[in-house]
C-alpha positions as CSV (number, residue, x, y, z in Angstrom):
1,M,22.8,-201.9,-70.7
2,K,22.6,-201.1,-74.4
3,M,20.0,-203.9,-75.0
4,Q,18.0,-202.6,-72.0
5,R,18.0,-199.1,-73.5
6,W,16.8,-200.4,-76.9
7,V,14.0,-202.3,-75.2
8,A,13.0,-199.2,-73.3
9,V,12.9,-197.1,-76.5
10,A,10.9,-199.8,-78.4
11,A,8.4,-200.1,-75.5
12,A,8.0,-196.3,-75.4
13,I,7.4,-196.1,-79.2
14,C,4.9,-198.9,-79.2
15,A,3.1,-197.7,-76.0
16,T,2.4,-194.3,-77.6
17,A,1.6,-195.5,-81.1
18,V,-2.1,-195.8,-80.4
19,A,-3.7,-192.4,-79.6
20,G,-4.8,-192.2,-76.0
21,A,-3.7,-195.7,-75.2
22,A,-1.0,-194.8,-72.7
23,E,0.2,-192.2,-70.4
24,K,3.3,-190.2,-71.2
25,T,6.5,-192.3,-71.5
26,V,10.0,-191.0,-70.7
27,I,13.3,-192.6,-71.9
28,D,17.0,-191.7,-71.4
29,V,18.7,-190.5,-74.6
30,G,22.0,-189.0,-73.6
31,E,23.6,-185.8,-72.2
32,R,21.8,-182.6,-73.2
33,P,19.3,-183.5,-76.0
34,E,18.0,-180.5,-77.7
35,S,15.9,-181.0,-80.9
36,I,14.1,-183.8,-82.7
37,T,12.7,-184.3,-86.2
38,R,11.4,-187.1,-88.4
39,G,13.6,-188.1,-91.4
40,W,14.2,-191.1,-93.7
41,N,11.8,-194.0,-93.4
42,G,9.9,-192.2,-90.7
43,D,12.7,-192.6,-88.2
44,Y,13.4,-189.8,-85.6
45,F,16.6,-187.9,-85.4
46,L,17.7,-186.2,-82.2
47,T,20.5,-183.7,-81.5
48,V,22.4,-184.6,-78.4
49,M,25.0,-182.0,-77.4
50,G,27.1,-183.9,-74.9
51,G,29.8,-181.8,-73.2
52,E,30.4,-178.0,-73.7
53,G,31.4,-177.5,-77.3
54,N,34.2,-180.1,-77.5
55,G,33.3,-182.0,-80.6
56,D,31.6,-184.9,-78.8
57,A,28.0,-184.0,-79.8
58,V,26.1,-186.3,-82.1
59,V,22.8,-186.8,-83.9
60,K,21.1,-190.0,-82.7
61,R,18.5,-192.0,-84.6
62,L,15.5,-193.9,-83.3
63,R,15.0,-196.8,-85.7
64,N,13.0,-200.0,-85.1
65,G,13.0,-199.3,-81.4
66,R,16.7,-198.8,-81.3
67,L,18.6,-195.6,-80.3
68,E,21.9,-195.4,-82.2
69,T,24.5,-192.7,-83.1
70,F,23.9,-191.5,-86.6
71,A,26.3,-188.6,-87.2
72,K,29.3,-187.3,-85.2
73,G,31.8,-184.5,-84.9
74,M,29.6,-181.5,-83.9
75,D,30.1,-179.1,-81.0
76,E,26.6,-178.1,-79.8
77,P,24.0,-178.9,-82.4
78,K,20.7,-177.2,-81.5
79,G,17.8,-177.2,-84.0
80,I,17.4,-179.9,-86.6
81,A,15.1,-180.3,-89.6
82,F,14.6,-182.7,-92.5
83,V,14.3,-181.1,-95.9
84,G,15.1,-182.0,-99.5
85,G,16.4,-185.4,-98.5
86,F,18.9,-184.1,-95.9
87,L,19.0,-183.3,-92.2
88,V,20.1,-179.7,-91.5
89,A,21.3,-178.8,-88.0
90,S,22.6,-175.6,-86.4
91,D,25.8,-175.6,-84.4
92,L,26.6,-172.4,-82.6
93,K,28.0,-170.3,-85.6
94,R,27.7,-172.9,-88.4
95,M,25.2,-175.3,-89.9
96,W,25.6,-178.9,-90.9
97,K,24.1,-180.8,-93.8
98,I,23.7,-184.5,-93.1
99,D,23.1,-187.2,-95.8
100,E,21.3,-190.5,-95.5
101,K,24.5,-192.3,-94.5
102,G,25.2,-190.0,-91.6
103,L,27.9,-188.0,-93.4
104,A,27.9,-184.5,-91.9
105,T,29.4,-181.6,-93.9
106,V,29.4,-177.9,-93.1
107,L,26.6,-176.2,-95.0
108,V,27.4,-172.6,-94.0
109,E,29.6,-170.9,-91.4
110,E,29.8,-167.5,-89.9
111,K,31.5,-165.9,-92.9
112,D,28.5,-166.9,-95.1
113,F,26.0,-164.8,-93.1
114,P,25.4,-161.1,-93.9
115,H,25.8,-160.1,-90.2
116,P,27.9,-161.3,-87.3
117,V,26.6,-164.6,-85.9
118,L,26.1,-164.8,-82.1
119,F,24.1,-168.0,-81.4
120,L,22.3,-170.1,-84.0
121,N,19.4,-171.9,-82.5
122,D,16.2,-173.4,-83.8
123,V,15.8,-174.8,-87.4
124,A,12.6,-175.4,-89.3
125,A,12.1,-176.8,-92.8
126,S,10.7,-174.3,-95.3
127,P,7.6,-175.3,-97.3
128,D,9.7,-174.8,-100.5
129,G,11.5,-178.1,-99.7
130,K,14.8,-176.5,-100.6
131,S,15.8,-174.4,-97.5
132,V,15.4,-174.0,-93.8
133,F,14.7,-171.1,-91.4
134,V,17.2,-170.6,-88.6
135,T,17.2,-168.2,-85.7
136,D,20.2,-166.3,-84.4
137,M,19.2,-165.7,-80.8
138,G,21.5,-162.7,-80.5
139,A,23.0,-161.5,-77.2
140,K,21.3,-164.2,-75.2
141,D,23.4,-163.7,-72.1
142,L,22.0,-160.2,-71.6
143,M,18.7,-161.8,-70.7
144,F,20.0,-163.1,-67.4
145,G,20.9,-161.4,-64.1
146,P,23.8,-162.2,-61.8
147,D,21.9,-165.1,-60.2
148,G,21.5,-166.8,-63.6
149,T,17.7,-166.2,-63.8
150,M,16.0,-164.0,-66.4
151,W,15.5,-160.4,-65.6
152,P,11.9,-159.5,-64.6
153,V,10.3,-157.9,-67.7
154,D,9.9,-154.6,-65.8
155,S,13.4,-154.5,-64.4
156,E,16.3,-152.2,-65.3
157,G,18.1,-155.2,-66.8
158,A,15.2,-155.8,-69.1
159,K,15.2,-152.2,-70.3
160,K,18.8,-152.5,-71.2
161,L,18.3,-155.6,-73.3
162,R,19.4,-154.8,-76.9
163,S,19.9,-158.0,-78.8
164,P,20.4,-158.3,-82.6
165,G,18.2,-161.3,-83.1
166,Y,17.7,-162.5,-86.7
167,V,15.7,-165.1,-88.6
168,Y,17.5,-166.3,-91.7
169,R,16.7,-168.6,-94.6
170,V,19.5,-171.0,-95.6
171,T,19.2,-173.0,-98.8
172,L,20.6,-176.5,-99.3
173,D,23.3,-175.0,-101.6
174,G,24.5,-172.7,-98.9
175,K,22.9,-169.3,-99.7
176,V,21.9,-167.2,-96.7
177,S,19.3,-164.4,-96.7
178,V,17.6,-162.4,-93.9
179,V,13.9,-163.1,-93.3
180,V,13.4,-161.0,-90.1
181,E,15.6,-158.1,-89.1
182,P,16.2,-157.2,-85.5
183,T,13.3,-155.5,-83.9
184,P,12.4,-154.5,-80.3
185,V,9.5,-156.9,-80.2
186,M,11.9,-159.8,-81.0
187,P,15.1,-159.3,-78.9
188,C,15.9,-163.0,-78.6
189,P,14.2,-165.3,-81.1
190,N,14.4,-169.0,-80.3
191,G,11.8,-171.2,-81.9
192,V,10.8,-171.0,-85.5
193,G,8.3,-172.8,-87.6
194,A,6.3,-172.6,-90.8
195,S,2.7,-171.2,-90.5
196,G,1.0,-172.4,-93.7
197,D,2.6,-171.9,-97.0
198,A,3.3,-168.2,-96.7
199,G,3.7,-167.5,-93.0
200,L,6.3,-168.0,-90.2
201,L,5.9,-168.5,-86.4
202,I,8.6,-167.2,-84.0
203,A,8.9,-168.0,-80.3
204,E,10.7,-165.1,-78.6
205,F,12.5,-166.3,-75.5
206,F,12.8,-163.3,-73.1
207,H,9.3,-161.9,-73.1
208,G,7.7,-165.1,-74.3
209,R,6.1,-163.5,-77.3
210,I,4.6,-165.6,-80.0
211,L,5.0,-163.8,-83.3
212,E,3.7,-164.4,-86.8
213,L,5.3,-163.1,-90.0
214,R,2.9,-162.9,-92.8
215,R,3.1,-160.8,-96.0
216,N,6.3,-159.2,-94.6
217,S,4.4,-158.0,-91.5
218,L,5.3,-159.1,-88.0
219,R,2.6,-159.2,-85.4
220,T,2.4,-160.4,-81.8
221,L,-0.2,-163.2,-81.3
222,T,0.4,-163.5,-77.5
223,D,2.9,-162.6,-74.8
224,G,4.1,-163.8,-71.4
225,L,5.1,-167.4,-72.3
226,R,8.6,-166.7,-70.9
227,G,11.4,-169.1,-72.0
228,A,9.5,-169.9,-75.2
229,D,11.6,-172.4,-77.1
230,G,10.1,-174.9,-79.7
231,I,7.0,-173.9,-81.7
232,E,4.9,-175.7,-84.3
233,R,1.5,-175.1,-85.9
234,A,-0.7,-178.1,-86.3
235,K,-2.9,-178.8,-89.4
236,D,-6.0,-177.6,-87.6
237,G,-4.2,-174.2,-86.9
238,S,-3.5,-174.7,-83.2
239,I,-0.1,-173.7,-82.0
240,Y,2.2,-175.7,-79.7
241,V,4.9,-173.9,-77.7
242,S,7.5,-175.2,-75.2
243,S,9.2,-173.2,-72.5
244,W,12.8,-174.1,-71.7
245,T,12.8,-172.2,-68.4
246,Q,9.4,-173.3,-67.2
247,G,9.6,-176.9,-68.3
248,K,6.2,-176.8,-69.9
249,V,4.5,-177.3,-73.3
250,W,1.3,-175.3,-74.1
251,K,-1.3,-175.7,-76.8
252,L,-2.8,-172.4,-78.0
253,D,-5.7,-171.6,-80.3
254,A,-5.0,-170.8,-83.9
255,D,-4.9,-167.0,-83.1
256,G,-2.4,-167.6,-80.3
257,K,-4.9,-167.2,-77.4
258,N,-6.0,-169.5,-74.6
259,P,-2.7,-171.3,-73.8
260,K,-3.4,-174.7,-72.1
261,V,-0.6,-176.6,-70.4
262,I,-0.4,-180.1,-71.9
263,L,3.0,-181.1,-70.4
264,E,4.8,-179.9,-67.4
265,G,7.4,-180.9,-64.8
266,L,10.3,-181.1,-67.2
267,Q,13.6,-179.6,-66.1
268,S,14.0,-177.8,-69.5
269,A,11.5,-178.3,-72.3
270,A,13.5,-178.0,-75.5
271,D,12.6,-178.2,-79.2
272,F,9.9,-180.8,-79.6
273,F,8.5,-182.6,-82.6
274,L,4.7,-182.7,-83.2
275,D,3.9,-186.1,-84.7
276,E,0.3,-185.5,-85.9
277,A,0.1,-188.8,-87.8
278,G,1.1,-190.7,-84.6
279,R,-1.0,-188.3,-82.4
280,R,1.9,-187.7,-80.1
281,L,4.4,-185.0,-79.2
282,L,8.1,-185.9,-78.7
283,G,9.8,-183.5,-76.3
284,P,13.5,-183.5,-75.3
285,D,14.4,-182.4,-71.8
286,M,17.9,-181.0,-72.1
287,K,18.9,-180.9,-68.5
288,A,17.4,-184.3,-67.6
289,G,18.8,-186.1,-70.7
290,T,15.5,-187.6,-71.6
291,L,12.9,-187.7,-74.3
292,T,9.2,-187.6,-73.5
293,F,6.5,-189.3,-75.6
294,L,3.2,-187.5,-74.9
295,P,0.0,-188.9,-76.5
296,L,-2.2,-186.2,-77.8
297,E,-6.0,-186.0,-77.4
């Protein structure tokens, strides 16, 4: 079975290596995959959460067509980024720093943050090469009604949503600072990504707002992409956004307008990786336990 899985991974990588040469390819990667990035030697690294916060979560590596466990001992690693020669992953109320040999050490924990930590989520490398951005999603459970679905935006439940969502910067030596304070336009920040050398993109989950921070000013680019999860800006300025609740990935114009669905039908589209060099998008589906390779136009 293990050899068959390696062959499947290798075939998927090869099939999508040439732009436009194949349709999307889907492979099994384990229970509850969440986020993916590229690290050493161009290999991909994927957080796989496993069970519910019981220490069985791992980071897996895609190398030479093989899927293998790279780092262990985490509870529920969410976002992951590669910066300064290390992988950095969030894990509920702490963050891990992982070296090239797969040794994971705690980078920061709740006591190191200036405010109580509720739910650390997406992680993105900072352009400075020495730190990452990470979102604290805040009181995420307040977004959902008794039936487990999100409150309609015009409902009484939505009006009561008061969530202390933050965006932090965490350096590789463990210093934490606030980048974005709680604000009504950003009750539940999820995705985060650099926007050029001086800007920051934020995907707000509940309303589906795409926000941009530039020169200490936060503005809304678009609204209504509910369940917004992963977010990345391409070199040409276009913005890619996934929706965890809708199972979709959109491509937006540089100003955040004209969203176009480029991937749909997933059970839960999590934090993807935009591989511009390989002209493909790699998207974990948390509920399905799969990774989709989507060739880009």
